[in-house]
C-alpha positions in Angstrom: -30.8 70.3 -7.9 -29.8 68.7 -11.2 -26.1 69.1 -10.5 -26.4 67.2 -7.1 -28.2 64.3 -8.8 -25.6 64.0 -11.5 -22.7 64.0 -8.9 -24.4 61.3 -6.8 -25.0 59.2 -9.9 -21.4 59.5 -10.9 -20.2 58.5 -7.5 -22.4 55.4 -7.6 -20.7 54.4 -10.9 -17.2 54.8 -9.4 -18.1 52.6 -6.5 -19.7 50.0 -8.8 -16.6 49.9 -11.0 -14.3 49.5 -8.0 -16.4 46.6 -6.6 -16.3 44.8 -10.0 -12.6 45.3 -10.3 -11.9 43.9 -6.8 -14.1 40.9 -7.4 -12.5 40.1 -10.8 -9.0 40.4 -9.3 -9.9 38.0 -6.5 -11.4 35.6 -9.0 -8.2 35.7 -11.2 -6.0 34.9 -8.2 -8.1 32.0 -7.1 -8.2 30.7 -10.7 -4.5 30.8 -11.1 -3.9 29.1 -7.7 -6.3 26.2 -8.6 -4.6 25.6 -11.9 -1.2 25.4 -10.3 -2.5 22.9 -7.8 -4.2 20.7 -10.3 -1.2 20.7 -12.7 1.1 19.3 -10.0 -1.1 16.2 -9.5 -0.7 13.1 -11.7 -3.9 12.4 -13.6 -4.0 8.6 -12.9 -3.2 8.5 -9.2 -5.4 9.7 -6.3 -2.7 10.0 -3.6 0.7 10.3 -5.3 2.5 11.8 -2.3 3.7 10.0 0.8 1.2 9.7 3.6 1.5 12.5 6.2 0.3 10.3 9.0 -0.2 6.5 9.1 -2.2 5.2 12.0 -0.3 2.5 13.8 2.8 2.9 11.7 5.9 2.2 13.7 9.2 3.3 12.2 11.6 0.3 12.6 15.2 1.2 13.4 16.9 -0.9 10.7 18.8 -0.1 7.5 17.1 -0.1 4.1 19.0 -3.1 2.9 17.5 -5.9 0.8 17.5 -9.0 2.9 18.4 -12.2 1.2 15.7 -14.9 1.2 17.9 -17.1 3.3 18.2 -14.5 6.0 15.6 -14.5 8.7 13.7 -11.3 9.3 14.2 -11.8 13.1 17.9 -11.8 12.5 17.7 -8.0 11.7 17.4 -6.5 15.1 16.8 -2.9 16.1 20.4 -2.7 17.1 21.5 -3.2 13.4 22.1 0.5 12.7 24.0 1.9 9.9 27.5 3.1 10.5 28.2 6.8 10.8 29.7 6.8 7.3 26.5 5.5 5.7 24.2 8.3 4.8 21.5 6.1 3.2 18.0 6.4 4.8 16.9 3.7 7.2 14.1 1.3 6.4 10.8 2.9 7.3 12.4 6.3 8.1 10.6 7.9 5.1 6.9 8.5 4.8 5.4 5.4 3.0 3.3 5.4 -0.1 -0.2 3.9 0.2 -1.4 0.8 -1.6 -5.2 0.6 -1.4 -8.3 1.1 -3.3 -8.0 4.9 -3.0 -4.6 4.9 -4.8 -4.8 2.0 -7.2 -7.4 1.4 -10.0 -7.8 -2.4 -9.9 -11.0 -4.5 -10.4 -12.3 -6.5 -7.5 -12.6 -10.3 -7.7 -15.5 -11.6 -5.7 -14.6 -13.0 -2.3 -16.3 -16.3 -3.1 -13.7 -16.8 -5.8 -10.9 -16.1 -3.3 -12.4 -18.7 -1.0 -12.7 -21.3 -3.7 -9.1 -20.7 -4.9 -7.8 -20.9 -1.3 -9.5 -24.3 -0.8 -8.2 -25.7 -4.0 -4.5 -25.1 -3.5 -2.4 -28.3 -3.1 -1.3 -27.9 0.6 -4.3 -25.9 1.7 -6.1 -26.6 5.0 -8.2 -24.5 7.3 -6.2 -23.3 10.3 -8.5 -23.1 13.4 -6.0 -22.4 16.2 -2.4 -22.2 17.2 -2.0 -26.0 17.5 -3.1 -26.5 13.9 -0.8 -23.6 12.8 2.2 -25.4 14.4 1.0 -28.7 12.8 1.0 -27.1 9.4 4.5 -25.7 9.9 5.9 -29.1 11.2 4.3 -30.9 8.2 5.7 -28.3 5.7 2.2 -27.4 4.7 3.1 -23.9 5.9 6.5 -22.2 5.6 8.0 -19.2 7.4 8.3 -16.0 5.3 11.1 -13.5 5.7 12.1 -10.2 4.1 13.1 -10.6 0.5 14.1 -8.7 -2.6 11.5 -6.1 -3.4 9.4 -6.6 -0.3 9.5 -6.7 3.4 7.3 -8.0 6.3 5.6 -5.3 8.3 4.8 -5.5 12.0 2.2 -8.3 12.1 -0.3 -8.0 15.0 -3.1 -10.4 13.9 -1.3 -12.9 11.8 1.9 -15.0 11.5 4.7 -14.6 8.9 3.7 -17.9 7.3 2.2 -18.9 4.0 1.6 -22.0 1.9 4.8 -22.9 0.1 3.3 -22.0 -3.3 2.1 -18.6 -2.0 5.5 -17.8 -0.6 6.9 -18.5 -4.1 4.3 -16.1 -5.5 5.3 -13.4 -3.1 9.0 -13.9 -4.0 8.3 -13.6 -7.7 6.2 -10.5 -7.2 9.0 -9.0 -5.1 11.6 -9.7 -7.8 9.4 -8.3 -10.5 8.8 -5.1 -8.5 12.5 -4.6 -7.8 13.3 -5.2 -11.5 10.7 -2.5 -12.5 12.3 0.1 -10.3 15.9 -0.8 -11.0 17.9 2.1 -12.5 15.3 4.7 -11.5 15.2 7.2 -8.7 12.9 4.8 -6.8 15.4 1.9 -7.0 15.4 0.1 -3.6 11.7 0.9 -2.8 10.0 -2.2 -1.4 6.3 -3.1 -0.9 5.3 -3.9 2.7 3.3 -7.1 3.5 1.1 -6.4 6.5 -1.0 -9.6 6.9 -0.4 -13.2 6.2 -1.7 -16.5 7.8 -4.0 -16.1 10.7 -5.9 -18.7 12.7 -9.7 -18.6 12.8 -9.4 -17.5 16.5 -7.3 -14.5 15.4 -9.8 -13.8 12.6 -12.7 -13.7 15.1 -10.8 -11.2 17.3 -10.0 -9.1 14.3 -13.6 -8.7 13.3 -14.2 -6.7 16.4 -11.9 -3.9 15.3 -11.6 -4.2 11.6 -14.7 -3.8 9.4 -12.8 -5.3 6.4 -12.3 -8.6 8.2 -14.8 -11.3 7.1 -16.8 -13.1 9.7 -16.8 -16.3 7.7 -13.9 -18.4 6.7 -11.1 -16.1 5.7 -8.6 -17.0 3.0 -5.9 -15.9 5.4 -6.8 -18.9 7.5 -5.8 -21.2 4.6 -2.4 -19.6 4.2 -3.4 -18.6 0.7 -3.5 -14.8 1.0 -1.4 -11.8 2.0 -2.0 -8.1 2.1 0.1 -5.2 0.7 -0.6 -1.9 2.4 2.4 0.4 1.7 5.5 1.0 -0.4 8.5 2.1 1.6 10.7 4.5 -0.3 14.5 4.2 -0.5 15.1 7.7 -1.7 13.8 10.9 -0.1 14.1 12.8 -3.4 11.7 10.4 -5.2 8.0 10.8 -4.7 5.3 8.1 -4.8 4.4 8.4 -8.5 6.7 5.6 -9.9 6.4 3.2 -6.9 2.6 3.5 -7.1 2.4 3.2 -10.8 4.7 0.1 -10.9 2.8 -1.8 -8.1 -0.4 -1.1 -10.0 1.0 -2.4 -13.3 2.4 -5.5 -11.5 -0.9 -6.4 -9.8 -2.9 -5.8 -13.0 -0.5 -8.1 -15.0 -0.7 -10.9 -12.5 -4.5 -10.6 -12.3 -4.9 -10.5 -16.1 -2.6 -13.6 -16.4 -5.0 -15.4 -14.0 -2.3 -15.9 -11.4 -3.9 -14.0 -8.5 -7.2 -12.6 -7.3 -7.4 -9.2 -5.7 -9.7 -7.3 -3.4 -8.9 -3.6 -3.2 -9.7 -2.6 0.4 -9.7 0.7 2.3 -6.2 0.1 3.8 -4.6 -2.5 1.6 -4.7 -4.8 -1.4 -5.8 -8.4 -0.5 -4.1 -10.9 -2.7 -4.9 -14.6 -3.1 -3.1 -17.1 -5.2 -5.4 -18.4 -7.9 -3.3 -21.1 -9.6 0.2 -22.7 -9.3 2.4 -22.4 -12.3 
């Protein structure tokens, strides 16, 4: 009787040791996998890799060439394809990097400050409808905006590629600074994409039905004083989003600290308003 009890006790020990060994082995595998995953992520950026899917993103069929300021964006048509000898990627053919409050760490300026700044700009006026938009353009209170160095205009669905003259100058300066920051790096040629500019109050009211970020009051976009940056389009498939994201954050923080712009980090973009004219 005693011999049987001892044997049963010993088998229980063997089973217990096996269970503990298996659990420890699984834990070690999971621990090693988690450490590898974390170490591959940069500490300061939330989403350093290109977006896997972008809702509403349409890949344009045009080359990744920096368009001169004097060249109209409409002059670059879908038929302007690269030659068979050119192996460079096409503009928009690579997954973009996100530029929003999830990826950048930037303080929010109150929207009331944005509105006050928009009203105080020299050529500022409130654009109610299409007729007033055309009036502003004819009087040179608003100017057309085209692709430039360091930036390009995205597919605008609720706004026009127009800004106050001083705001267009701001955009051009930011584009040049961004291009300079990336020059000589693996990310050289990456551009930030402007996805919203001047919209009429009529367009603003329609937008509030589908976009929770859109204000129901007087938008600074209706003064031609603001534009949105939503993505950075990469020029090199070998370069990830670390540097483009880091440089756009440094650029925005510097302009904000210098008192040149006001920023609202939104869910899908960075809303930028000119604060003062140099």
